C-alpha positions as CSV (number, residue, x, y, z in Angstrom):
1,M,-3.2,-44.5,-8.3
2,Q,-5.5,-40.8,-8.1
3,T,-3.8,-39.9,-5.0
4,S,-0.3,-40.2,-6.7
5,K,-1.6,-38.4,-10.1
6,A,-2.6,-35.8,-7.7
7,S,-0.1,-34.9,-5.7
8,K,2.0,-34.5,-9.4
9,Q,-0.6,-32.1,-10.3
10,Q,-0.1,-30.6,-6.8
11,A,3.5,-30.7,-7.7
12,T,2.9,-29.4,-11.1
13,A,0.7,-26.7,-10.2
14,E,3.7,-25.3,-7.4
15,A,6.2,-25.9,-9.5
16,E,4.4,-23.3,-12.5
17,F,2.9,-20.7,-9.8
18,A,6.9,-20.7,-8.6
19,L,8.2,-20.4,-12.4
20,L,6.2,-17.5,-12.7
21,Q,6.8,-15.3,-9.5
22,E,10.6,-16.1,-10.9
23,V,9.9,-14.2,-13.7
24,R,8.2,-11.7,-12.5
25,R,11.0,-11.3,-10.3
26,Q,13.4,-11.0,-12.8
27,D,13.9,-9.0,-16.0
28,A,12.9,-11.4,-18.9
29,P,14.8,-14.6,-18.1
30,S,16.1,-17.6,-20.1
31,R,15.2,-20.7,-19.5
32,V,18.4,-21.3,-18.3
33,Q,18.8,-18.9,-15.9
34,L,15.7,-20.3,-14.4
35,A,16.6,-23.7,-14.1
36,R,19.3,-22.0,-12.0
37,R,17.4,-20.0,-9.8
38,L,14.8,-23.2,-9.2
39,S,17.6,-25.6,-9.1
40,L,15.7,-27.9,-11.7
41,A,16.7,-29.4,-14.7
42,P,16.5,-27.5,-18.0
43,S,14.8,-29.5,-20.0
44,T,12.3,-29.7,-16.9
45,V,12.1,-25.5,-16.8
46,G,11.5,-25.8,-20.6
47,V,8.3,-28.2,-20.1
48,Y,6.7,-26.1,-17.5
49,V,7.8,-22.8,-19.8
50,D,6.2,-24.3,-23.3
51,R,3.1,-25.0,-21.4
52,L,2.2,-21.9,-19.9
53,I,3.3,-19.9,-23.2
54,G,0.8,-22.4,-24.6
55,E,-1.7,-21.1,-22.1
56,G,-0.8,-17.9,-23.0
57,Y,0.7,-16.7,-19.4
58,L,4.2,-16.3,-21.3
59,R,5.4,-15.3,-24.1
60,E,8.9,-15.4,-25.6
61,G,10.6,-12.2,-26.2
62,R,14.3,-10.8,-27.6
63,K,17.2,-12.8,-28.0
64,I,19.9,-12.3,-25.6
65,Q,23.9,-13.1,-26.4
66,A,25.1,-15.7,-24.2
67,A,28.9,-16.0,-23.3
68,S,29.4,-19.0,-25.4
69,G,27.1,-21.0,-28.0
70,R,24.1,-19.4,-29.2
71,P,22.0,-16.9,-28.4
72,A,19.2,-17.4,-25.6
73,T,15.5,-16.3,-26.0
74,V,14.1,-14.5,-22.9
75,V,10.8,-15.1,-21.4
76,E,8.0,-12.5,-20.2
77,L,4.8,-12.1,-19.1
78,N,2.0,-11.8,-21.5
79,P,0.8,-8.8,-20.7
80,E,-3.1,-9.9,-22.6
81,A,-3.2,-13.3,-20.2
82,G,-5.6,-10.9,-18.1
83,E,-6.0,-8.3,-15.6
84,F,-6.4,-7.3,-11.7
85,I,-8.0,-5.2,-9.8
86,G,-6.7,-3.2,-6.7
87,V,-9.4,-1.0,-4.4
88,D,-8.2,1.5,-1.6
89,F,-9.6,3.4,0.8
90,D,-10.3,5.4,3.8
91,A,-13.0,8.0,5.1
92,R,-12.3,10.2,2.4
93,L,-11.7,8.5,-1.0
94,I,-12.1,5.1,-2.8
95,A,-9.2,4.4,-5.5
96,A,-8.8,1.7,-7.9
97,T,-6.5,0.4,-10.3
98,K,-6.0,-2.1,-12.8
99,V,-2.9,-3.6,-13.9
100,D,-2.4,-6.1,-16.7
101,F,-1.0,-9.7,-16.3
102,S,2.6,-8.3,-16.1
103,Q,1.8,-5.7,-13.8
104,K,1.8,-2.7,-16.0
105,V,-1.0,0.3,-14.5
106,R,-3.7,0.0,-17.2
107,Q,-6.4,2.2,-15.7
108,H,-7.5,4.1,-12.3
109,S,-10.4,5.5,-11.0
110,Q,-11.5,7.6,-8.4
111,R,-14.7,8.1,-6.1
112,G,-15.9,10.2,-3.0
113,V,-16.8,8.9,0.8
114,Q,-19.4,10.8,2.3
115,T,-18.7,11.0,6.2
116,S,-22.6,10.3,6.6
117,D,-21.6,7.1,4.2
118,T,-22.3,3.5,6.0
119,A,-20.3,0.0,5.3
120,R,-22.7,-1.0,3.1
121,E,-22.3,2.2,1.5
122,V,-19.0,2.3,1.1
123,L,-18.8,-1.7,-0.2
124,A,-21.5,-0.9,-3.1
125,S,-19.4,2.2,-4.1
126,I,-16.2,-0.5,-3.9
127,E,-18.1,-2.9,-6.2
128,A,-19.0,0.0,-8.1
129,A,-15.0,1.3,-8.6
130,I,-14.1,-2.4,-9.3
131,G,-17.2,-2.9,-11.9
132,E,-16.2,0.6,-14.0
133,L,-12.3,-0.9,-14.5
134,A,-12.7,-4.7,-14.5
135,S,-13.7,-6.7,-17.9
136,P,-15.2,-9.6,-16.5
137,A,-13.9,-12.2,-19.0
138,R,-10.4,-10.9,-18.5
139,L,-10.6,-10.3,-14.8
140,L,-8.4,-12.9,-12.7
141,G,-8.2,-11.4,-9.3
142,I,-8.5,-8.7,-7.2
143,G,-7.2,-7.0,-4.0
144,V,-8.0,-4.4,-1.2
145,A,-6.2,-2.1,0.8
146,V,-8.5,-2.0,3.6
147,P,-8.2,0.9,6.5
148,G,-8.2,-0.6,10.4
149,T,-7.9,-3.8,11.3
150,V,-8.2,-6.8,9.4
151,D,-8.4,-10.8,9.0
152,S,-6.4,-11.4,6.0
153,E,-6.7,-15.6,6.5
154,R,-10.7,-15.3,7.3
155,G,-11.0,-12.0,4.8
156,I,-12.9,-10.0,7.2
157,A,-12.4,-6.2,7.3
158,R,-12.7,-5.7,11.4
159,H,-12.5,-2.4,12.7
160,Y,-12.3,1.1,11.0
161,A,-13.5,3.7,13.1
162,H,-14.1,6.4,10.7
163,I,-16.8,4.6,8.7
164,P,-20.3,4.0,10.3
165,G,-20.7,0.5,11.1
166,W,-17.5,-1.1,9.5
167,Q,-17.1,-4.1,11.9
168,D,-16.6,-7.3,10.8
169,V,-17.2,-6.8,7.0
170,P,-17.0,-9.9,5.1
171,L,-15.1,-8.5,2.2
172,V,-14.1,-11.2,0.4
173,K,-17.1,-13.1,0.9
174,E,-19.2,-10.5,-0.5
175,L,-16.7,-9.4,-3.5
176,S,-15.8,-12.5,-4.8
177,R,-19.6,-14.0,-4.8
178,R,-20.0,-10.7,-6.8
179,F,-16.8,-11.2,-9.3
180,R,-16.5,-14.8,-9.2
181,V,-12.3,-14.3,-8.8
182,P,-10.1,-14.7,-5.9
183,V,-10.4,-11.6,-3.6
184,Y,-7.0,-10.9,-1.2
185,L,-7.4,-8.4,1.8
186,E,-4.2,-6.4,2.9
187,N,-4.1,-3.6,5.9
188,N,-3.8,-0.5,3.3
189,I,-0.8,0.8,4.3
190,R,1.0,-2.0,4.2
191,S,-0.4,-2.1,0.5
192,F,1.3,1.3,0.6
193,A,4.5,-0.6,1.6
194,L,4.1,-2.9,-0.6
195,A,3.7,-0.6,-3.7
196,E,7.2,1.0,-2.8
197,Q,8.6,-2.1,-2.6
198,W,7.8,-3.8,-6.1
199,F,7.1,-0.4,-7.9
200,G,8.4,2.7,-6.3
201,E,11.2,4.9,-7.9
202,R,13.8,4.3,-5.6
203,P,15.7,1.1,-5.0
204,A,14.1,-1.2,-2.4
205,V,15.7,-1.7,0.7
206,R,15.5,-4.5,3.0
207,N,14.6,-2.6,5.9
208,F,11.9,0.2,6.0
209,V,8.8,1.9,7.2
210,C,6.0,3.1,5.5
211,L,3.6,5.8,7.6
212,G,0.3,6.4,6.2
213,I,-0.6,9.7,7.1
214,R,-4.6,9.9,6.3
215,S,-7.8,9.5,7.9
216,G,-5.6,7.6,10.6
217,I,-2.2,6.5,10.7
218,G,-0.7,3.0,10.2
219,A,2.8,1.7,9.5
220,G,3.2,-0.5,7.0
221,V,7.5,-2.3,8.1
222,F,9.4,-4.7,5.9
223,I,11.9,-6.3,8.4
224,D,14.7,-8.2,5.8
225,G,13.2,-7.7,2.8
226,Q,9.5,-9.4,4.1
227,L,6.2,-7.4,5.1
228,H,6.2,-7.9,9.0
229,R,2.2,-8.5,9.8
230,G,2.6,-9.5,13.7
231,S,1.3,-12.5,15.8
232,D,-2.1,-11.1,15.0
233,G,-1.8,-9.6,12.3
234,L,-1.9,-5.8,13.8
235,A,1.5,-5.0,13.5
236,G,1.7,-1.4,12.9
237,E,-1.7,-0.2,14.4
238,I,-0.1,3.1,15.7
239,G,-2.4,5.2,15.5
240,S,-3.4,4.6,19.4
241,W,0.7,5.5,19.7
242,P,0.4,7.8,23.0
243,C,1.7,11.4,22.4
244,E,1.5,15.0,24.2
245,T,-1.0,16.9,22.2
246,P,0.1,20.1,20.7
247,S,-2.6,22.9,22.5
248,A,-0.9,25.4,24.2
249,R,-4.4,25.2,26.2
250,E,-3.7,22.2,27.9
251,P,-0.3,21.6,27.4
252,H,1.2,18.1,28.3
253,R,-2.2,16.1,27.8
254,I,-1.7,12.8,26.8
255,D,-3.6,11.7,23.3
256,T,-3.3,9.3,20.9
257,L,-1.1,10.2,17.7
258,E,-3.9,9.6,15.1
259,N,-5.8,12.1,16.9
260,V,-3.0,15.0,17.1
261,A,-1.1,14.3,13.8
262,S,-3.6,12.7,11.1
263,V,-5.0,14.6,8.2
264,R,-8.4,14.4,9.9
265,A,-6.8,15.5,13.3
266,I,-5.1,18.6,11.6
267,L,-8.6,19.8,10.0
268,E,-10.4,19.3,12.8
269,R,-8.2,21.7,14.3
270,L,-8.0,24.1,11.8
271,S,-11.8,24.4,11.3
272,N,-11.6,24.6,15.2
273,E,-9.6,27.4,15.3
274,T,-10.8,29.4,12.0
275,R,-14.6,29.6,13.1
276,R,-13.1,31.3,16.9
277,G,-11.7,33.9,14.6
278,R,-8.0,32.6,14.4
279,A,-6.2,35.1,11.7
280,T,-5.6,32.6,8.9
281,K,-5.9,32.4,5.5
282,L,-8.4,29.8,5.5
283,V,-12.0,30.3,5.5
284,A,-14.2,27.0,6.8
285,K,-17.0,27.0,4.6
286,R,-19.8,25.4,6.4
287,G,-17.9,25.1,9.3
288,R,-15.2,23.0,7.8
289,V,-11.9,23.9,6.2
290,A,-11.2,21.4,3.4
291,L,-8.1,19.0,2.5
292,E,-7.1,21.1,-0.6
293,E,-7.8,24.3,1.2
294,M,-5.2,23.1,4.0
295,L,-2.6,22.1,0.8
296,Q,-3.0,25.5,-0.7
297,A,-2.8,27.4,2.3
298,A,0.6,25.3,3.3
299,R,2.3,26.4,-0.2
300,A,0.6,29.7,0.4
301,E,2.9,30.0,4.2
302,D,-0.1,30.7,6.0
303,P,1.1,30.9,9.6
304,F,-1.2,29.1,11.4
305,T,-1.8,26.2,8.7
306,L,2.2,26.1,9.2
307,E,1.8,26.2,12.9
308,C,-0.9,23.1,12.8
309,L,1.0,20.8,10.2
310,S,4.7,22.1,12.3
311,D,3.1,20.0,15.6
312,A,1.6,17.1,13.6
313,A,5.5,16.9,12.3
314,A,6.8,16.7,15.7
315,A,4.6,14.4,16.7
316,V,5.1,12.2,13.6
317,G,8.6,12.9,14.0
318,R,9.1,11.7,17.4
319,V,7.7,8.2,16.6
320,I,10.0,7.5,13.8
321,A,12.8,8.6,16.4
322,Q,11.7,5.4,18.6
323,F,11.1,3.4,15.5
324,S,14.8,4.1,14.4
325,L,15.5,3.2,17.9
326,L,13.4,0.0,17.8
327,L,13.8,-1.4,14.0
328,N,16.8,0.6,13.0
329,P,15.3,1.2,9.2
330,E,17.6,2.6,6.8
331,R,14.6,4.0,5.2
332,V,10.9,6.1,6.2
333,V,8.5,6.7,3.2
334,I,5.6,8.8,4.2
335,A,1.8,8.0,2.3
336,G,-0.7,10.3,2.2
337,P,-1.3,13.8,1.0
338,L,0.8,15.5,3.6
339,A,3.7,13.7,1.6
340,E,3.5,16.6,-0.8
341,L,4.2,19.7,1.5
342,R,7.9,19.3,1.6
343,E,8.8,22.3,3.4
344,A,5.5,22.7,5.5
345,F,5.7,18.9,6.7
346,L,8.7,16.6,5.4
347,E,11.4,19.5,6.4
348,P,9.9,20.3,10.0
349,L,9.3,16.1,10.3
350,S,13.2,15.6,9.9
351,Q,14.1,18.1,12.1
352,A,12.2,16.5,14.8
353,V,13.9,13.3,14.3
354,D,16.9,15.1,14.6
355,R,15.6,16.2,17.6
356,Y,14.5,13.6,19.5
357,A,16.8,10.8,17.8
358,V,19.9,9.1,19.7
359,P,23.2,9.3,17.6
360,Q,24.8,6.7,19.2
361,H,22.3,4.6,19.1
362,A,20.4,5.0,16.1
363,R,21.2,6.1,12.6
364,K,18.9,8.4,11.4
365,P,17.1,6.7,8.4
366,E,16.2,8.6,5.2
367,I,13.0,10.2,5.2
368,V,11.2,10.8,1.5
369,A,7.6,11.1,-0.1
370,A,5.8,8.2,-1.5
371,S,6.5,7.4,-4.7
372,F,2.5,7.5,-5.2
373,V,-0.3,10.1,-4.3
374,D,-3.6,8.4,-4.4
375,Y,-3.2,5.3,-6.1
376,G,0.0,3.6,-4.1
377,G,-2.6,1.4,-1.8
378,A,-4.6,0.4,-4.4
379,I,-1.0,-0.4,-7.3
380,G,0.0,-2.3,-3.8
381,A,-3.8,-4.1,-3.2
382,A,-3.7,-5.2,-7.3
383,A,0.2,-6.6,-7.1
384,L,-1.0,-8.9,-4.3
385,A,-3.9,-10.0,-6.1
386,V,-0.8,-10.7,-8.8
387,H,1.3,-12.2,-6.5
388,H,-1.2,-14.5,-5.2
389,W,-2.8,-15.6,-8.4
390,N,-1.7,-19.3,-9.3
391,P,-2.4,-20.7,-12.8
392,R,-3.9,-24.0,-11.4
């Protein structure tokens, strides 16, 4: 008898979870529309909806005129039902976002990461960023967009080369113990891709690649409307993709994409050449060119800065051409600070795709800047927590 009761409770929980997901996918559906989409009897859907309204997760909205009969009342998510926090970080920055139950963004926060920060210090900063935004009584879940490789099933951040000691960090265990809510991990570039698919300013497409160019380089791949993670969760780890170095002193030397075209690599090249006396508007303060200075120099059309960006764009463009041959994506989204540089980076990138693409075998994808600059990964991570959360 108890087994039968438990099975019924499990079936009810699964049905209510599916119903909530359907409400998230549709724009204010009616009970009848939900019944059709879920292949359930309208009376059964009515029971589930009424229970979820009673528990505060749903609410009744406006009335819509049906083709015949009485107007139907739409069902919508109750934004006051709770909140979710999403965090995205790399070796430069921690970005956190709070969204309400209806996935509306309510608040952002940022904090810097120092080059000397250890894994333990970065984890403490992540906890502080979450604590700054979270209302403990309302917090329902946390999503974390993790750089490098991640084991989402076990909740472990496996490896990230640009934070000292970032190796097999048990993020889910640490954060769930601290905040007492479910915690979900995803690679940060995949989180950018999720943000584009669910919240982007352009209509969603079923096949696209999100290329994240920050301290490292990675790809989030959607195939037939589904995020592709690969058999070991390593899909999109393209930072080690072989490519030729742009250095005139070492022509045709093979290096990795990350060492040639990441923001970190570009800043390192700019810093080294500036210290050597290269003619440029840049100034290497304390021996380093800062990101904001590089962006300003690019907008001011500093020739050396444009040369470095063009070389990086050529390397990334070649990879996009190869992606086009392999996956035939409709769109490639560029995420990260370089996406702000339309003329200095995106245009030479598009031209490089033209050079390397094979028109007979591949259609050039639409190449666009990400809809979000600093908070795309955090928004995607928050949405990940929202879509995994179960009322039971």
